[in-house]
C-alpha positions in Angstrom: -19.3 11.9 15.8 -15.9 12.1 15.9 -15.0 13.7 12.6 -11.9 14.4 9.9 -10.3 15.7 7.1 -11.7 13.9 4.4 -9.6 14.5 1.0 -10.7 14.4 -2.8 -8.0 14.3 -4.9 -8.9 15.2 -8.4 -9.5 18.6 -7.0 -6.3 19.5 -5.7 -4.0 22.2 -7.5 -1.4 21.5 -6.5 -1.0 25.2 -4.8 0.6 23.1 -1.6 -1.5 26.0 0.6 -2.4 23.6 3.0 0.9 23.2 3.7 2.2 26.9 4.2 -1.2 26.9 6.5 -0.2 23.8 8.5 3.4 25.2 8.8 2.9 28.3 9.6 0.1 27.5 12.5 1.8 25.0 13.8 5.6 26.6 13.9 4.5 30.4 12.4 7.3 28.9 9.7 6.3 29.2 6.5 8.1 25.9 5.4 6.1 22.8 3.9 9.6 20.8 6.0 7.3 21.3 9.4 3.5 20.7 7.6 1.4 18.1 9.0 -0.4 17.2 5.4 2.0 16.6 2.6 1.2 17.0 -1.0 2.5 14.6 -3.5 3.0 16.1 -6.9 3.4 14.0 -10.4 3.7 17.1 -12.7 4.1 14.7 -16.1 0.3 13.6 -15.2 -1.1 16.9 -13.0 -1.8 14.4 -10.1 -1.8 16.1 -7.0 -2.1 14.2 -3.4 -2.5 15.1 -0.1 -1.6 13.1 2.2 -3.2 13.7 5.9 -3.5 11.5 9.0 -7.1 9.8 9.4 -7.5 9.3 12.6 -7.5 5.3 12.3 -9.6 3.4 14.3 -7.8 1.2 16.1 -4.6 2.9 14.8 -1.4 0.8 14.4 0.5 4.2 15.3 -0.4 4.6 18.0 -0.1 0.4 19.4 3.3 0.6 17.7 4.3 3.6 19.9 7.0 2.5 22.4 7.0 5.1 24.9 3.0 5.6 24.3 3.5 8.9 22.6 1.0 9.0 20.4 -2.4 9.2 22.2 -6.0 11.0 21.3 -7.3 13.7 22.0 -10.1 14.2 24.8 -12.3 16.8 23.2 -11.5 16.1 19.4 -10.8 12.4 18.6 -7.6 13.1 16.9 -3.9 12.2 17.7 -1.5 14.0 19.3 2.2 13.5 20.0 3.0 14.0 24.0 6.8 15.6 23.4 7.6 15.3 26.8 6.9 10.7 25.8 8.2 10.7 22.5 12.0 9.2 22.0 11.7 10.0 17.8 12.3 6.3 17.6 10.2 7.3 14.5 7.9 3.2 14.6 4.8 5.2 14.1 5.9 6.6 10.9 7.1 2.8 9.3 3.2 2.0 11.2 1.3 4.4 9.4 0.1 2.2 6.4 -1.0 5.8 4.3 2.1 7.2 4.9 1.2 10.4 7.3 3.7 10.4 9.6 6.4 13.0 9.7 9.8 13.7 10.4 10.9 17.4 10.8 14.2 19.1 10.2 14.8 18.5 14.2 13.6 15.0 14.4 9.8 14.9 15.4 7.4 13.2 15.1 4.4 15.5 12.6 0.8 14.1 13.0 -2.1 16.4 12.5 -3.7 16.8 15.5 -6.9 18.5 13.1 -5.6 22.2 14.9 -8.0 20.8 17.9 -11.4 21.1 16.0 -10.5 23.9 13.3 -8.3 22.3 10.8 -6.0 25.2 9.0 -5.7 23.1 5.9 -9.2 23.2 5.0 -9.8 26.8 5.5 -7.3 27.9 3.2 -7.9 25.3 0.8 -9.8 26.8 -2.4 -12.9 26.2 -3.9 -12.4 24.6 -7.7 -14.1 27.0 -10.1 -17.8 25.7 -11.6 -17.2 22.7 -13.7 -13.5 21.7 -13.0 -15.1 18.2 -11.8 -18.8 17.3 -13.2 -19.5 14.5 -11.6 -19.4 15.4 -8.3 -21.6 16.6 -6.6 -21.0 19.7 -5.4 -18.9 20.9 -8.8 -17.6 24.3 -6.5 -15.9 21.7 -3.6 -12.8 21.7 -2.3 -10.2 19.4 -2.1 -10.3 19.8 1.7 -13.1 19.2 4.1 -13.6 18.5 7.7 -16.5 16.3 8.4 -18.2 13.7 10.5 -16.5 10.0 9.4 -19.3 9.5 8.4 -21.1 11.8 6.6 -19.6 11.0 2.8 -21.5 12.3 -0.1 -22.9 10.2 -2.6 -20.9 11.2 -5.9 -22.4 10.9 -8.9 -19.7 8.7 -10.5 -19.9 6.6 -6.4 -23.6 6.1 -7.8 -22.8 5.0 -11.1 -19.6 2.5 -9.8 -22.5 1.0 -6.6 -25.3 0.9 -9.5 -22.6 -1.4 -12.2 -21.6 -3.6 -8.5 -25.3 -4.8 -8.2 -26.0 -5.0 -11.4 -22.3 -7.4 -11.7 -24.1 -9.1 -8.7 -27.7 -9.7 -10.2 -26.1 -11.0 -13.2 -24.5 -13.8 -11.5 
C-alpha cells in the first residue's frame, strides 16, 4: 500500500524544523528555500500550514510535463524529478492544485520524493505536549506522519462531523 505524508495543521507550531531538515538532507544546506516542504505562516492568527506533495494519483503535474521529467518511483511510489529531462518550464508548478511544487534558487524544480521512503521532515516533527489538541485521538501526535494513504484515523472531531451529517440525512 502506498504511503504519503499526512498533515494535521492544528498541531504545527511553525518551528520550520521540517523545512530545515529537508534542505539539509537534500542539499547539505540549512536553507528553507531548498526545502521540498514549506510552512505557510499567519502569525496574527497563529496558524501554520505545512505543504508537501500529496503524491496524487493521477498526478496532474506528471500529465502536464512536456518532457516527462516527473515520474513515480517504482520502489516507493513517490514523485520525483528526472533532472536530465527537466527543462524548468514550471508547468508542473502551475498544475499542482496544492502548491506543493516549488522552484529552487537555481531554477530547479523541488518536489517531495519522500526521502526514498524515510521522510526526514517526519522524523524531526516533534509531538505536541499533552492536551494541546484534545479532540485528536492521540493528543501526543505530531503535525506530520508518514502512513498509508487509506490509514486515516478517526478523530473525535471527525466522528462528530460524521454523526452530524448522518443525523441531517435522516431528518430529510
